[in-house]
N, CA, C and O atoms as a GROMACS GRO file, in nm:
protein
  240
    1MET      N    1   0.758  -1.297   0.351
    1MET     CA    2   0.828  -1.329   0.221
    1MET      C    3   0.822  -1.236   0.132
    1MET      O    4   0.921  -1.183   0.081
    2ALA      N    5   0.678  -1.203   0.100
    2ALA     CA    6   0.650  -1.132   0.017
    2ALA      C    7   0.708  -0.995   0.017
    2ALA      O    8   0.766  -0.956  -0.085
    3VAL      N    9   0.698  -0.923   0.117
    3VAL     CA   10   0.743  -0.831   0.144
    3VAL      C   11   0.898  -0.774   0.145
    3VAL      O   12   0.941  -0.660   0.132
    4GLY      N   13   0.976  -0.918   0.167
    4GLY     CA   14   1.136  -0.905   0.145
    4GLY      C   15   1.160  -0.935   0.044
    4GLY      O   16   1.274  -0.902   0.013
    5ARG      N   17   1.082  -1.010  -0.064
    5ARG     CA   18   1.104  -1.036  -0.201
    5ARG      C   19   1.096  -0.887  -0.264
    5ARG      O   20   1.176  -0.853  -0.352
    6SER      N   21   1.005  -0.808  -0.219
    6SER     CA   22   0.952  -0.687  -0.284
    6SER      C   23   1.102  -0.595  -0.258
    6SER      O   24   1.172  -0.548  -0.348
    7ILE      N   25   1.123  -0.587  -0.132
    7ILE     CA   26   1.292  -0.497  -0.096
    7ILE      C   27   1.338  -0.530  -0.188
    7ILE      O   28   1.354  -0.455  -0.284
    8LEU      N   29   1.385  -0.691  -0.186
    8LEU     CA   30   1.509  -0.714  -0.259
    8LEU      C   31   1.506  -0.677  -0.388
    8LEU      O   32   1.607  -0.620  -0.431
    9VAL      N   33   1.391  -0.701  -0.479
    9VAL     CA   34   1.381  -0.653  -0.607
    9VAL      C   35   1.392  -0.513  -0.635
    9VAL      O   36   1.412  -0.477  -0.751
   10ILE      N   37   1.378  -0.417  -0.527
   10ILE     CA   38   1.379  -0.238  -0.536
   10ILE      C   39   1.513  -0.225  -0.517
   10ILE      O   40   1.561  -0.124  -0.568
   11VAL      N   41   1.624  -0.330  -0.430
   11VAL     CA   42   1.751  -0.309  -0.389
   11VAL      C   43   1.798  -0.320  -0.553
   11VAL      O   44   1.846  -0.228  -0.619
   12TRP      N   45   1.775  -0.433  -0.593
   12TRP     CA   46   1.844  -0.504  -0.702
   12TRP      C   47   1.825  -0.381  -0.830
   12TRP      O   48   1.917  -0.333  -0.895
   13HIS      N   49   1.704  -0.354  -0.839
   13HIS     CA   50   1.671  -0.220  -0.947
   13HIS      C   51   1.798  -0.094  -0.907
   13HIS      O   52   1.873  -0.055  -0.996
   14LEU      N   53   1.808  -0.050  -0.792
   14LEU     CA   54   1.875   0.056  -0.744
   14LEU      C   55   2.000   0.053  -0.764
   14LEU      O   56   2.067   0.154  -0.787
   15LEU      N   57   2.059  -0.105  -0.757
   15LEU     CA   58   2.171  -0.141  -0.751
   15LEU      C   59   2.240  -0.162  -0.891
   15LEU      O   60   2.356  -0.133  -0.920
   16ALA      N   61   2.136  -0.226  -0.978
   16ALA     CA   62   2.180  -0.225  -1.109
   16ALA      C   63   2.180  -0.107  -1.198
   16ALA      O   64   2.234  -0.096  -1.308
   17ASN      N   65   2.124  -0.039  -1.146
   17ASN     CA   66   2.124   0.063  -1.273
   17ASN      C   67   2.185   0.223  -1.208
   17ASN      O   68   2.106   0.302  -1.157
   18PRO      N   69   2.316   0.249  -1.218
   18PRO     CA   70   2.368   0.353  -1.098
   18PRO      C   71   2.261   0.480  -1.159
   18PRO      O   72   2.241   0.565  -1.073
   19GLU      N   73   2.208   0.500  -1.259
   19GLU     CA   74   2.162   0.634  -1.263
   19GLU      C   75   2.030   0.633  -1.202
   19GLU      O   76   1.959   0.731  -1.226
   20THR      N   77   1.982   0.536  -1.125
   20THR     CA   78   1.840   0.528  -1.086
   20THR      C   79   1.886   0.570  -0.940
   20THR      O   80   1.989   0.536  -0.882
   21ARG      N   81   1.755   0.674  -0.882
   21ARG     CA   82   1.796   0.727  -0.761
   21ARG      C   83   1.651   0.712  -0.661
   21ARG      O   84   1.545   0.740  -0.717
   22TYR      N   85   1.648   0.684  -0.568
   22TYR     CA   86   1.544   0.683  -0.487
   22TYR      C   87   1.455   0.830  -0.462
   22TYR      O   88   1.498   0.937  -0.419
   23ARG      N   89   1.344   0.802  -0.495
   23ARG     CA   90   1.288   0.949  -0.490
   23ARG      C   91   1.127   0.903  -0.387
   23ARG      O   92   1.039   0.827  -0.428
   24ASP      N   93   1.127   0.969  -0.264
   24ASP     CA   94   1.019   0.949  -0.148
   24ASP      C   95   0.898   1.045  -0.230
   24ASP      O   96   0.905   1.167  -0.241
   25LEU      N   97   0.810   0.977  -0.273
   25LEU     CA   98   0.686   1.027  -0.280
   25LEU      C   99   0.589   1.109  -0.172
   25LEU      O  100   0.511   1.198  -0.206
   26GLY      N  101   0.601   1.079  -0.084
   26GLY     CA  102   0.546   1.125   0.022
   26GLY      C  103   0.421   1.089   0.098
   26GLY      O  104   0.332   1.065   0.016
   27SER      N  105   0.384   1.078   0.210
   27SER     CA  106   0.309   1.041   0.299
   27SER      C  107   0.185   1.017   0.212
   27SER      O  108   0.145   0.901   0.210
   28ASP      N  109   0.103   1.130   0.125
   28ASP     CA  110   0.028   1.157   0.062
   28ASP      C  111   0.006   1.084  -0.045
   28ASP      O  112  -0.109   1.081  -0.089
   29HIS      N  113   0.098   1.020  -0.101
   29HIS     CA  114   0.117   0.968  -0.239
   29HIS      C  115  -0.035   0.905  -0.301
   29HIS      O  116  -0.096   0.928  -0.405
   30PHE      N  117  -0.061   0.825  -0.196
   30PHE     CA  118  -0.191   0.760  -0.275
   30PHE      C  119  -0.336   0.798  -0.230
   30PHE      O  120  -0.438   0.736  -0.257
   31THR      N  121  -0.323   0.922  -0.151
   31THR     CA  122  -0.472   1.024  -0.090
   31THR      C  123  -0.464   1.098  -0.235
   31THR      O  124  -0.575   1.121  -0.283
   32ARG      N  125  -0.359   1.136  -0.310
   32ARG     CA  126  -0.369   1.275  -0.407
   32ARG      C  127  -0.376   1.168  -0.530
   32ARG      O  128  -0.422   1.212  -0.636
   33ARG      N  129  -0.341   1.054  -0.526
   33ARG     CA  130  -0.378   0.981  -0.679
   33ARG      C  131  -0.495   0.903  -0.681
   33ARG      O  132  -0.515   0.840  -0.786
   34THR      N  133  -0.591   0.889  -0.575
   34THR     CA  134  -0.719   0.864  -0.585
   34THR      C  135  -0.828   0.963  -0.623
   34THR      O  136  -0.863   1.061  -0.558
   35ASP      N  137  -0.867   0.927  -0.718
   35ASP     CA  138  -0.990   0.992  -0.764
   35ASP      C  139  -1.120   0.979  -0.641
   35ASP      O  140  -1.162   0.868  -0.610
   36PRO      N  141  -1.168   1.093  -0.584
   36PRO     CA  142  -1.256   1.089  -0.497
   36PRO      C  143  -1.408   1.027  -0.565
   36PRO      O  144  -1.475   0.959  -0.487
   37ASP      N  145  -1.450   1.042  -0.673
   37ASP     CA  146  -1.574   1.001  -0.754
   37ASP      C  147  -1.540   0.867  -0.803
   37ASP      O  148  -1.639   0.797  -0.823
   38THR      N  149  -1.415   0.807  -0.831
   38THR     CA  150  -1.408   0.688  -0.835
   38THR      C  151  -1.388   0.567  -0.699
   38THR      O  152  -1.400   0.445  -0.701
   39ARG      N  153  -1.352   0.661  -0.591
   39ARG     CA  154  -1.398   0.594  -0.483
   39ARG      C  155  -1.538   0.590  -0.453
   39ARG      O  156  -1.573   0.479  -0.413
   40LYS      N  157  -1.618   0.663  -0.459
   40LYS     CA  158  -1.727   0.674  -0.437
   40LYS      C  159  -1.810   0.588  -0.509
   40LYS      O  160  -1.897   0.525  -0.448
   41ARG      N  161  -1.792   0.573  -0.660
   41ARG     CA  162  -1.854   0.458  -0.717
   41ARG      C  163  -1.814   0.312  -0.659
   41ARG      O  164  -1.899   0.226  -0.636
   42ASN      N  165  -1.664   0.293  -0.637
   42ASN     CA  166  -1.653   0.162  -0.593
   42ASN      C  167  -1.725   0.138  -0.475
   42ASN      O  168  -1.775   0.026  -0.475
   43HIS      N  169  -1.754   0.222  -0.348
   43HIS     CA  170  -1.786   0.234  -0.253
   43HIS      C  171  -1.950   0.198  -0.249
   43HIS      O  172  -1.991   0.127  -0.157
   44VAL      N  173  -2.035   0.242  -0.342
   44VAL     CA  174  -2.164   0.237  -0.374
   44VAL      C  175  -2.144   0.090  -0.450
   44VAL      O  176  -2.201   0.012  -0.374
   45ARG      N  177  -2.107   0.038  -0.528
   45ARG     CA  178  -2.122  -0.060  -0.605
   45ARG      C  179  -2.099  -0.201  -0.466
   45ARG      O  180  -2.174  -0.296  -0.446
   46GLN      N  181  -2.001  -0.175  -0.410
   46GLN     CA  182  -1.960  -0.278  -0.302
   46GLN      C  183  -2.110  -0.276  -0.224
   46GLN      O  184  -2.173  -0.382  -0.213
   47LEU      N  185  -2.156  -0.162  -0.176
   47LEU     CA  186  -2.274  -0.189  -0.082
   47LEU      C  187  -2.379  -0.266  -0.162
   47LEU      O  188  -2.429  -0.361  -0.101
   48GLU      N  189  -2.419  -0.247  -0.277
   48GLU     CA  190  -2.522  -0.248  -0.343
   48GLU      C  191  -2.468  -0.406  -0.414
   48GLU      O  192  -2.544  -0.447  -0.501
   49ALA      N  193  -2.372  -0.475  -0.391
   49ALA     CA  194  -2.322  -0.633  -0.408
   49ALA      C  195  -2.391  -0.690  -0.281
   49ALA      O  196  -2.422  -0.809  -0.288
   50LEU      N  197  -2.414  -0.633  -0.183
   50LEU     CA  198  -2.411  -0.662  -0.069
   50LEU      C  199  -2.603  -0.646  -0.027
   50LEU      O  200  -2.670  -0.689   0.066
   51GLY      N  201  -2.631  -0.573  -0.133
   51GLY     CA  202  -2.812  -0.599  -0.096
   51GLY      C  203  -2.873  -0.479  -0.084
   51GLY      O  204  -2.994  -0.461  -0.102
   52TYR      N  205  -2.762  -0.362  -0.042
   52TYR     CA  206  -2.843  -0.260   0.015
   52TYR      C  207  -2.897  -0.147  -0.114
   52TYR      O  208  -2.867  -0.174  -0.230
   53THR      N  209  -2.957  -0.053  -0.089
   53THR     CA  210  -2.999   0.046  -0.177
   53THR      C  211  -2.934   0.173  -0.134
   53THR      O  212  -2.952   0.227  -0.024
   54VAL      N  213  -2.856   0.216  -0.228
   54VAL     CA  214  -2.782   0.319  -0.166
   54VAL      C  215  -2.829   0.478  -0.252
   54VAL      O  216  -2.844   0.492  -0.373
   55THR      N  217  -2.842   0.563  -0.163
   55THR     CA  218  -2.886   0.726  -0.214
   55THR      C  219  -2.765   0.800  -0.115
   55THR      O  220  -2.740   0.797   0.006
   56LEU      N  221  -2.701   0.874  -0.246
   56LEU     CA  222  -2.600   0.963  -0.200
   56LEU      C  223  -2.692   1.128  -0.194
   56LEU      O  224  -2.782   1.174  -0.264
   57THR      N  225  -2.630   1.173  -0.095
   57THR     CA  226  -2.697   1.337  -0.066
   57THR      C  227  -2.565   1.406   0.025
   57THR      O  228  -2.515   1.370   0.132
   58PRO      N  229  -2.536   1.511  -0.058
   58PRO     CA  230  -2.443   1.590   0.008
   58PRO      C  231  -2.449   1.636   0.126
   58PRO      O  232  -2.548   1.704   0.150
   59ALA      N  233  -2.349   1.616   0.237
   59ALA     CA  234  -2.321   1.651   0.375
   59ALA      C  235  -2.371   1.806   0.374
   59ALA      O  236  -2.367   1.885   0.280
   60ALA      N  237  -2.422   1.828   0.510
   60ALA     CA  238  -2.437   1.974   0.516
   60ALA      C  239  -2.362   2.034   0.574
   60ALA      O  240  -2.372   2.157   0.581
   0.00000   0.00000   0.00000
């Protein structure tokens, strides 16, 4: 139901404004937008919340 509503809202916005055009962001849109340091920090925080001690060392 939620996906259907999201699609309906998108279509409404595209039809309501004739100047609006669909622009494909690409298959790697989200991987380009995520900062590796932020992802690393979030994963460490989640593991620490589960009771683990985390030490990061670069892979050889």
